[in-house]
N, CA, C and O of each residue as an XYZ file, in Angstrom:
648
protein
N       0.891     -1.430     -0.431
C      -0.307     -0.016     -0.192
C       0.787      1.269      0.090
O       1.493      1.358      1.095
N       0.767      1.863     -0.602
C       1.740      3.328     -1.343
C       0.955      4.538     -0.308
O      -0.223      4.674      0.023
N       1.834      5.089     -0.079
C       1.525      6.450      1.050
C      -0.292      7.682      0.456
O      -0.895      8.621      0.976
N      -0.394      7.130     -0.416
C      -1.608      7.657     -0.846
C      -3.224      6.793     -1.213
O      -4.225      7.092     -1.864
N      -2.746      5.479     -0.309
C      -3.972      4.505     -0.778
C      -4.199      4.477      1.471
O      -3.427      4.360      2.422
N      -5.564      4.647      1.300
C      -5.655      4.637      3.187
C      -6.446      3.458      3.528
O      -7.387      2.810      3.070
N      -5.729      3.461      4.441
C      -5.471      1.983      5.320
C      -7.076      1.381      5.515
O      -7.996      2.147      5.800
N      -7.222      0.332      5.377
C      -9.617     -0.167      4.939
C      -9.727      0.018      6.499
O     -10.434     -0.886      6.943
N      -9.292      0.848      7.474
C      -9.970      0.552      8.375
C      -9.437      2.063      8.922
O      -8.975      2.292     10.039
N      -9.627      3.001      7.847
C      -9.569      4.610      8.245
C     -10.863      5.514      7.845
O     -11.933      5.164      7.346
N     -10.488      6.544      8.159
C     -12.043      7.269      7.520
C     -12.501      7.350      6.469
O     -13.689      7.574      6.238
N     -11.580      7.171      5.611
C     -11.099      7.672      3.881
C     -12.286      6.976      3.559
O     -13.308      7.362      2.992
N     -11.819      5.394      4.230
C     -12.134      4.503      3.122
C     -13.932      3.967      3.838
O     -14.816      3.549      3.090
N     -14.098      4.109      5.275
C     -15.257      4.663      5.843
C     -16.078      5.119      4.685
O     -16.830      4.525      3.911
N     -15.690      6.388      4.811
C     -16.439      7.355      3.607
C     -16.463      6.731      2.463
O     -17.528      6.814      1.851
N     -15.564      6.091      1.953
C     -16.031      5.879      0.734
C     -16.702      4.893      0.771
O     -17.702      5.270      0.160
N     -16.885      3.836      1.065
C     -17.390      2.797      1.363
C     -19.243      3.823      1.646
O     -20.256      3.830      0.947
N     -19.043      4.252      2.448
C     -20.781      4.414      2.975
C     -21.453      6.229      1.487
O     -22.590      6.638      1.249
N     -20.321      6.629      1.034
C     -20.895      7.491     -0.111
C     -20.953      6.946     -1.056
O     -21.557      7.596     -1.909
N     -20.334      5.255     -1.642
C     -20.861      4.475     -3.018
C     -22.096      4.190     -2.685
O     -22.909      4.263     -3.607
N     -22.712      3.716     -1.061
C     -23.580      2.790     -0.757
C     -24.985      3.963     -0.843
O     -26.034      3.593     -1.371
N     -24.864      5.137     -0.361
C     -26.091      6.117     -0.915
C     -25.568      6.170     -2.232
O     -26.138      5.342     -2.943
N     -24.449      7.017     -3.007
C     -24.948      7.935     -4.295
C     -25.477      6.206     -5.334
O     -25.943      6.412     -6.454
N     -25.405      5.322     -5.059
C     -25.756      4.378     -5.782
C     -26.946      4.138     -5.794
O     -27.629      3.794     -6.758
N     -27.335      4.348     -4.459
C     -28.938      4.430     -3.997
C     -29.844      5.141     -4.547
O     -30.936      4.822     -5.017
N     -29.039      6.659     -4.413
C     -30.236      7.941     -5.169
C     -29.881      7.419     -6.902
O     -30.799      7.867     -7.590
N     -29.040      6.770     -7.636
C     -28.946      6.495     -8.805
C     -30.122      5.553     -9.734
O     -30.564      5.646    -10.879
N     -30.350      4.629     -8.593
C     -30.990      3.354     -8.679
C     -32.755      3.383     -8.166
O     -33.655      2.559     -8.005
N     -32.469      5.611     -7.980
C     -34.060      5.320     -7.020
C     -34.516      5.075     -6.004
O     -35.618      4.525     -6.019
N     -34.011      5.310     -4.974
C     -34.365      4.605     -3.290
C     -33.129      6.224     -2.357
O     -31.988      6.642     -2.161
N     -34.507      6.437     -2.152
C     -34.199      7.138     -0.939
C     -33.147      7.140     -0.005
O     -33.079      6.091      0.636
N     -32.322      7.976      0.266
C     -31.599      8.411      1.061
C     -32.318      9.117      2.209
O     -33.222      9.887      1.885
N     -31.979      8.926      3.806
C     -32.299      9.637      4.853
C     -31.068     10.403      5.730
O     -31.168     11.557      6.147
N     -30.331      9.860      5.854
C     -29.203      9.595      6.398
C     -27.548      9.175      5.598
O     -27.523      8.544      4.541
N     -26.412      9.587      6.221
C     -24.831      8.937      6.029
C     -24.071      9.473      6.569
O     -23.663     10.592      6.256
N     -23.748      8.911      7.370
C     -22.673      9.063      8.883
C     -21.365      8.234      8.097
O     -21.569      7.371      7.244
N     -20.003      8.656      8.542
C     -19.053      7.715      8.849
C     -18.887      7.454     10.907
O     -18.227      6.591     11.487
N     -19.628      8.395     11.426
C     -19.665      8.324     12.989
C     -19.188      6.427     13.208
O     -19.061      5.740     12.194
N     -19.032      5.974     14.239
C     -18.895      4.702     14.442
C     -19.390      4.544     16.100
O     -19.267      5.153     17.163
N     -20.030      3.303     15.559
C     -20.605      2.852     17.275
C     -20.376      0.857     17.256
O     -19.596      0.209     16.559
N     -21.131      0.476     18.035
C     -20.728     -0.987     18.416
C     -21.027     -1.158     17.425
O     -20.100     -1.949     17.249
N     -21.909     -1.157     15.745
C     -22.013     -2.680     15.333
C     -21.010     -1.850     14.284
O     -19.943     -2.465     14.277
N     -20.944     -0.798     13.478
C     -20.480     -0.078     12.539
C     -19.524      0.509     12.963
O     -19.146      0.765     14.106
N     -18.861      0.866     11.296
C     -18.045      1.930     11.004
C     -18.932      3.448     10.729
O     -18.625      4.538     11.212
N     -20.045      3.175      9.863
C     -20.429      3.703      9.359
C     -21.732      3.482      9.269
O     -22.268      2.403      9.519
N     -22.487      4.836      8.786
C     -24.156      4.053      7.736
C     -24.874      4.916      7.006
O     -24.690      6.126      6.871
N     -25.784      4.162      6.495
C     -26.723      5.120      5.263
C     -27.962      4.626      5.673
O     -28.283      3.446      5.530
N     -28.699      5.518      6.199
C     -30.573      4.924      6.819
C     -30.633      5.790      5.393
O     -30.184      6.831      4.912
N     -31.934      4.082      4.858
C     -32.484      4.718      4.089
C     -34.104      5.003      4.407
O     -34.656      4.375      5.310
N     -34.766      5.906      3.676
C     -36.033      6.373      3.608
C     -36.316      5.559      3.352
O     -35.813      4.569      2.821
N     -38.120      6.118      4.042
C     -39.383      5.004      4.269
C     -40.111      5.899      2.730
O     -41.024      5.283      2.181
N     -39.785      6.995      2.229
C     -40.112      7.423      1.071
C     -40.300      6.583      0.034
O     -39.907      5.581     -0.563
N     -40.956      7.315      0.089
C     -41.193      6.069     -2.059
C     -40.038      7.275     -2.881
O     -39.962      8.491     -2.707
N     -39.243      6.382     -3.790
C     -38.685      7.424     -4.402
C     -39.144      6.905     -6.123
O     -40.365      6.763     -6.192
N     -38.568      6.669     -7.193
C     -38.589      5.773     -8.416
C     -38.991      4.701     -8.425
O     -38.861      3.878     -7.518
N     -39.731      4.501     -9.810
C     -41.007      3.227     -9.206
C     -39.721      2.195     -9.393
O     -38.905      2.592    -10.224
N     -39.438      1.030     -8.799
C     -38.213      0.275     -8.847
C     -38.662     -1.033     -9.963
O     -39.889     -1.137     -9.977
N     -38.122     -1.828    -10.691
C     -38.846     -2.862    -11.228
C     -38.451     -4.027    -11.043
O     -39.084     -4.987    -11.485
N     -37.104     -4.179    -10.215
C     -36.979     -5.386     -9.751
C     -35.602     -4.703     -7.934
O     -34.438     -4.579     -7.553
N     -36.715     -4.568     -7.649
C     -36.450     -4.760     -5.887
C     -34.778     -5.289     -5.445
O     -33.722     -4.840     -4.999
N     -35.440     -6.620     -5.947
C     -33.892     -7.835     -5.025
C     -32.668     -7.660     -5.846
O     -31.646     -8.155     -5.372
N     -32.538     -6.792     -7.472
C     -31.337     -6.696     -7.417
C     -30.868     -5.276     -7.610
O     -29.976     -5.240     -8.458
N     -31.138     -4.209     -7.159
C     -31.572     -2.484     -6.614
C     -31.020     -2.672     -5.340
O     -30.224     -1.825     -4.935
N     -31.315     -3.672     -4.610
C     -31.298     -4.096     -2.788
C     -29.590     -4.295     -3.495
O     -28.709     -3.603     -4.005
N     -29.793     -5.361     -3.211
C     -28.231     -6.205     -4.547
C     -26.620     -5.238     -4.739
O     -25.421     -5.259     -4.462
N     -27.587     -4.527     -5.354
C     -25.979     -3.324     -5.839
C     -26.742     -2.593     -4.969
O     -27.803     -2.275     -5.507
N     -26.652     -2.244     -3.983
C     -26.760     -0.963     -3.261
C     -25.700     -1.668     -2.500
O     -24.517     -1.523     -2.811
N     -26.199     -2.679     -1.183
C     -25.235     -3.725     -0.763
C     -23.476     -3.513     -1.495
O     -22.657     -2.749     -0.984
N     -23.176     -4.392     -2.795
C     -22.594     -3.823     -3.484
C     -21.437     -2.804     -3.517
O     -20.210     -2.743     -3.440
N     -22.320     -2.188     -3.643
C     -21.886     -0.438     -4.083
C     -20.673     -0.016     -2.659
O     -19.499      0.306     -2.844
N     -21.274     -0.118     -1.460
C     -19.971      0.165     -0.865
C     -18.235     -0.303     -1.042
O     -17.251      0.407     -1.248
N     -18.352     -1.639     -0.883
C     -17.235     -1.933     -1.259
C     -16.230     -2.424     -1.893
O     -15.129     -2.887     -1.593
N     -17.320     -2.075     -3.612
C     -16.739     -2.090     -5.005
C     -16.444      0.167     -5.162
O     -15.808      0.714     -6.063
N     -17.107      0.836     -4.063
C     -16.203      2.352     -4.296
C     -14.796      2.451     -3.247
O     -13.821      3.185     -3.408
N     -15.000      1.633     -2.327
C     -13.791      1.084     -1.374
C     -13.043      1.122     -2.261
O     -12.452      2.111     -2.694
N     -12.976     -0.375     -2.760
C     -12.031     -1.258     -3.262
C     -11.563      0.456     -4.624
O     -10.392      0.744     -4.871
N     -12.196      0.872     -4.943
C     -12.099      1.894     -5.871
C     -10.849      3.067     -5.941
O      -9.991      3.195     -6.814
N     -11.066      3.878     -4.691
C     -10.285      4.375     -3.678
C      -8.757      3.324     -3.326
O      -7.572      3.512     -3.602
N      -9.466      2.207     -2.610
C      -7.249      1.324     -2.103
C      -7.277      0.133     -2.808
O      -6.918     -0.922     -2.285
N      -7.785      0.232     -4.282
C      -7.033     -0.292     -5.296
C      -7.565     -2.381     -4.524
O      -7.169     -3.429     -5.033
N      -8.299     -2.278     -3.531
C      -8.512     -3.771     -3.096
C     -10.000     -3.577     -2.428
O     -10.673     -2.679     -1.922
N     -10.071     -4.624     -2.662
C     -11.846     -5.588     -2.324
C     -11.239     -5.318     -0.142
O     -10.148     -5.476      0.407
N     -12.260     -4.995      0.263
C     -12.197     -5.643      1.566
C     -13.438     -6.605      1.808
O     -14.538     -6.133      2.095
N     -13.361     -7.096      1.763
C     -14.135     -8.398      1.921
C     -14.687     -8.551      3.422
O     -15.851     -8.632      3.814
N     -13.285     -8.565      4.248
C     -14.118     -8.876      5.061
C     -14.056     -7.643      6.549
O     -14.024     -7.773      7.773
N     -14.064     -6.586      5.674
C     -14.807     -5.499      6.313
C     -16.599     -4.937      5.551
O     -17.230     -3.883      5.636
N     -16.899     -6.401      4.780
C     -18.332     -5.524      3.634
C     -18.774     -7.297      3.970
O     -19.241     -8.098      3.161
N     -18.400     -7.551      5.588
C     -18.980     -9.052      5.517
C     -20.909     -9.048      5.472
O     -21.759     -9.661      4.826
N     -20.922     -7.571      6.973
C     -22.418     -7.745      6.823
C     -22.963     -7.314      5.446
O     -24.125     -7.666      5.244
N     -22.471     -6.751      4.639
C     -22.994     -6.352      3.270
C     -23.044     -7.798      2.190
O     -24.010     -7.928      1.438
N     -22.440     -8.357      2.198
C     -22.016     -9.337      1.970
C     -23.139    -10.447      2.429
O     -23.499    -11.167      1.497
N     -23.639    -10.663      3.456
C     -24.229    -11.909      4.430
C     -25.751    -11.303      3.639
O     -26.841    -11.836      3.844
N     -25.586    -10.310      2.880
C     -26.951     -9.717      2.517
C     -27.003     -9.811      1.464
O     -28.057    -10.377      1.174
N     -26.143     -9.444      0.183
C     -26.004     -9.956     -1.297
C     -25.924    -11.859     -1.158
O     -26.291    -12.402     -2.200
N     -25.655    -12.479     -0.441
C     -25.899    -13.849     -0.297
C     -27.692    -14.072     -0.155
O     -28.505    -14.700     -0.833
N     -27.770    -13.465      0.723
C     -29.533    -14.116      1.121
C     -30.350    -13.494     -0.106
O     -31.255    -14.123     -0.655
N     -29.991    -12.314     -0.460
C     -30.269    -12.041     -1.922
C     -29.868    -12.992     -3.288
O     -30.886    -12.931     -3.977
N     -29.335    -13.443     -3.670
C     -28.673    -14.595     -4.267
C     -29.728    -15.514     -4.644
O     -30.477    -15.651     -5.612
N     -29.410    -16.411     -2.940
C     -30.139    -17.223     -2.538
C     -31.840    -16.786     -3.035
O     -32.566    -17.176     -3.949
N     -31.890    -16.482     -2.696
C     -33.843    -15.974     -3.017
C     -34.349    -16.371     -4.532
O     -35.355    -16.985     -4.886
N     -33.333    -15.823     -5.253
C     -32.835    -15.318     -6.249
C     -33.001    -16.976     -7.862
O     -33.601    -17.169     -8.919
N     -31.990    -17.695     -6.938
C     -31.156    -18.620     -7.466
C     -31.647    -19.513     -6.746
O     -32.132    -19.444     -5.617
N     -31.421    -20.900     -7.870
C     -31.897    -22.002     -7.869
C     -30.753    -22.497     -6.905
O     -30.686    -22.512     -5.676
N     -29.884    -22.895     -7.881
C     -28.269    -23.261     -7.764
C     -27.101    -22.943     -6.721
O     -26.987    -21.724     -6.596
N     -26.477    -23.440     -6.175
C     -25.023    -22.583     -6.032
C     -24.329    -21.688     -7.173
O     -23.889    -20.542     -7.259
N     -24.471    -22.871     -8.047
C     -23.822    -22.022     -9.244
C     -24.563    -20.741     -9.658
O     -23.878    -19.725     -9.536
N     -25.774    -20.568    -10.106
C     -26.389    -19.762    -10.488
C     -26.712    -18.371     -9.374
O     -26.903    -17.252     -9.852
N     -26.743    -18.648     -7.650
C     -26.035    -18.118     -7.258
C     -24.857    -17.287     -7.294
O     -25.145    -16.090     -7.297
N     -23.374    -17.589     -7.329
C     -22.338    -17.517     -7.607
C     -22.570    -16.692     -9.173
O     -21.732    -15.857     -9.515
N     -23.085    -16.825     -9.559
C     -22.731    -16.491    -11.267
C     -23.799    -14.969    -10.628
O     -23.202    -13.917    -10.401
N     -24.885    -15.028    -10.471
C     -25.497    -14.072     -9.708
C     -25.054    -12.610     -9.536
O     -25.229    -11.545    -10.127
N     -23.994    -13.326     -7.785
C     -23.839    -11.871     -7.555
C     -22.128    -11.696     -8.405
O     -21.375    -10.722     -8.420
N     -21.955    -13.218     -9.105
C     -20.913    -11.844    -10.392
C     -21.618    -10.782    -11.455
O     -21.192     -9.869    -12.163
N     -22.803    -11.320    -11.222
C     -22.991    -10.453    -12.163
C     -23.520     -8.424    -11.653
O     -23.339     -7.283    -12.079
N     -24.162     -9.087    -10.609
C     -24.387     -7.689     -9.536
C     -23.283     -7.098     -9.618
O     -23.394     -5.997    -10.157
N     -21.797     -7.486     -9.171
C     -20.478     -7.160     -8.381
C     -19.972     -6.324     -9.823
O     -19.292     -5.306     -9.691
N     -20.400     -6.889    -11.377
C     -20.234     -6.057    -11.974
C     -21.181     -5.027    -12.036
O     -21.102     -3.804    -12.143
N     -21.594     -5.391    -11.993
C     -23.039     -4.113    -12.568
C     -22.316     -2.693    -11.527
O     -22.210     -1.561    -12.000
N     -21.948     -2.990    -10.308
C     -22.013     -2.264     -9.241
C     -20.806     -1.387     -9.824
O     -20.918     -0.180     -9.609
N     -19.761     -1.770    -10.472
C     -18.665     -1.592    -11.050
C     -18.960     -0.747    -12.163
O     -18.303      0.255    -12.449
N     -19.914     -1.147    -12.760
C     -20.185     -0.101    -14.094
C     -21.147      0.913    -13.616
O     -21.464      1.618    -14.574
N     -21.672      1.235    -12.659
C     -22.460      1.736    -11.921
C     -21.353      3.393    -11.747
O     -21.375      4.558    -12.144
N     -20.642      2.640    -11.036
C     -19.323      3.416    -10.485
C     -18.813      4.173    -11.094
O     -18.790      5.383    -10.865
N     -18.277      3.570    -12.037
C     -17.790      3.294    -13.283
C     -17.899      5.186    -14.241
O     -16.908      5.801    -14.635
N     -19.797      5.811    -14.407
C     -20.104      7.002    -14.337
C     -18.853      7.729    -14.181
O     -18.131      7.224    -13.320
N     -18.401      8.709    -14.722
C     -18.045      9.850    -14.228
C     -18.400     11.003    -13.381
O     -17.782     11.688    -12.565
N     -20.259     10.979    -14.100
C     -20.426     11.821    -12.706
C     -20.985     10.959    -11.736
O     -21.769     11.743    -11.199
N     -21.089     10.145    -11.285
C     -21.499      9.192    -10.572
C     -20.559      9.029     -9.050
O     -20.886      9.007     -7.863
N     -18.907      8.908     -9.971
C     -17.907      8.865     -9.392
C     -17.336     10.076     -8.723
O     -16.657      9.937     -7.706
N     -17.602     11.401     -9.299
C     -17.617     12.571     -8.895
C     -18.281     12.659     -7.662
O     -17.798     12.930     -6.563
N     -20.079     12.258     -8.129
C     -20.648     12.605     -6.398
C     -20.205     11.976     -4.978
O     -20.387     12.370     -3.826
N     -19.260     10.342     -5.749
C     -18.652     10.336     -4.666
C     -17.987     10.566     -3.995
O     -17.897     10.127     -2.848
N     -17.091     11.601     -4.727
C     -15.733     11.113     -4.742
C     -15.809     12.777     -3.381
O     -15.115     12.842     -2.367
N     -16.987     14.027     -3.902
C     -17.650     14.490     -3.389
C     -18.086     14.837     -2.282
O     -17.610     15.757     -1.617
N     -19.788     13.591     -1.711
C     -19.762     12.906     -0.732
C     -18.349     12.475      0.575
O     -18.241     12.696      1.781
N     -17.495     11.806     -0.420
C     -16.570     11.834      0.813
C     -16.746     12.998      1.288
O     -17.548     13.526      2.058
N     -15.354     13.481      0.360
C     -15.212     15.018      0.802
C     -15.937     16.097      2.392
O     -15.801     16.590      3.511
N     -16.519     15.899      1.496
C     -18.096     16.564      3.524
C     -18.133     15.445      4.450
O     -18.120     15.538      5.677
N     -18.209     13.723      3.336
C     -18.088     13.242      5.576
C     -17.121     13.622      6.075
O     -17.216     13.931      7.262
N     -15.615     13.781      5.311
C     -14.097     13.114      6.245
C     -14.425     14.943      7.137
O     -13.552     15.322      7.918
N     -15.355     15.630      6.961
C     -15.431     17.191      6.888
C     -16.102     17.345      8.393
O     -15.564     17.669      9.452
N     -17.956     16.873      7.996
C     -18.799     16.797      8.368
C     -18.973     15.887      9.604
O     -19.396     16.238     10.706
N     -18.477     14.372      9.136
C     -19.092     12.930      9.895
C     -20.446     12.597      9.024
O     -20.764     11.538      8.484
N     -21.029     13.662      9.062
C     -22.902     13.243      8.426
C     -23.470     14.428      7.269
O     -23.414     15.654      7.175
N     -23.991     13.400      6.538
C     -25.082     14.390      5.517
C     -26.227     13.706      5.574
O     -26.443     12.547      5.928
N     -27.207     14.865      5.043
C     -28.218     14.422      5.178
C     -28.574     13.610      3.918
O     -27.771     13.795      3.004
N     -29.627     12.714      3.626
C     -29.938     12.551      2.333
C     -30.213     13.765      1.701
O     -30.670     13.262      0.674
N     -30.296     14.974      1.501
C     -30.928     15.679      0.513
C     -29.394     16.882     -0.151
O     -29.237     17.550     -1.173
N     -28.314     16.552      1.441
C     -27.034     17.070      1.232
C     -26.697     16.057     -0.260
O     -26.324     16.418     -1.377
N     -26.958     14.895      0.197
C     -26.217     13.472     -0.451
C     -26.728     13.861     -2.209
O     -25.978     13.903     -3.184
N     -28.391     14.134     -2.172
C     -28.661     14.333     -3.253
C     -28.516     15.534     -4.336
O     -28.630     15.635     -5.558
N     -28.237     16.303     -3.358
C     -28.054     17.893     -4.179
C     -26.436     17.632     -4.781
O     -26.041     17.832     -5.929
N     -25.931     17.301     -4.017
C     -24.055     16.812     -4.781
C     -24.311     15.450     -5.809
O     -23.578     15.426     -6.798
N     -25.064     14.578     -5.694
C     -25.251     14.016     -7.135
C     -25.788     14.796     -8.469
O     -25.365     14.728     -9.623
N     -26.695     15.439     -8.005
C     -27.322     15.807     -8.543
C     -26.261     17.289     -9.859
O     -25.963     17.520    -11.030
N     -26.150     17.782     -8.528
C     -25.120     18.917     -9.693
C     -23.365     18.292    -10.262
O     -22.523     18.780    -11.016
N     -23.415     17.214     -9.580
C     -22.343     15.808    -10.426
C     -22.409     15.317    -12.029
O     -21.586     15.092    -12.917
N     -23.368     15.294    -11.934
C     -23.664     14.365    -12.740
C     -24.222     15.617    -14.015
O     -23.683     15.640    -15.122
N     -25.536     16.752    -13.573
C     -25.501     17.497    -14.096
C     -24.502     18.502    -14.902
O     -24.593     19.260    -15.868
N     -23.656     18.156    -14.121
C     -22.322     18.786    -14.776
C     -21.421     17.870    -16.141
O     -20.786     18.260    -17.121
N     -21.773     16.476    -15.583
C     -20.972     15.801    -16.795
C     -21.433     15.196    -17.693
O     -20.837     14.277    -18.254
N     -23.145     15.798    -18.146
C     -23.632     15.879    -18.936
C     -23.471     16.716    -20.486
O     -24.344     16.596    -21.346
């Protein structure tokens, strides 16, 4: 790991992880209430999803899986490694969703890989990635952001990139 790569347990890595969840949730039509990198006894950070209805979602299972995977993908884009250990809770959720959707273990594995590829694709978009990095900058400064603030950042970054 070079000096420009954050430690997987650092606030910066956590901020990338949580920003990835939040931005992909918004991109996929799920409203976000709050994002924080304030540690508690259960986790290093958290995205609280809103109960409000966002954009109608065609495939709720896939959307949930992509949101869960977006954290580890976003963090890996910054650190250069997938921190599967740090994303254990997210990955348990992804595996549960894959079991719900697939009938064999092989299908589950293929589905998880397809979802991972889709999460990477979503975060490869210039405007989306710019929004993630802006949310990270704000999280490192303020430790928590409202969902409204994150949505505004996404809107500005995606408008600027078109």
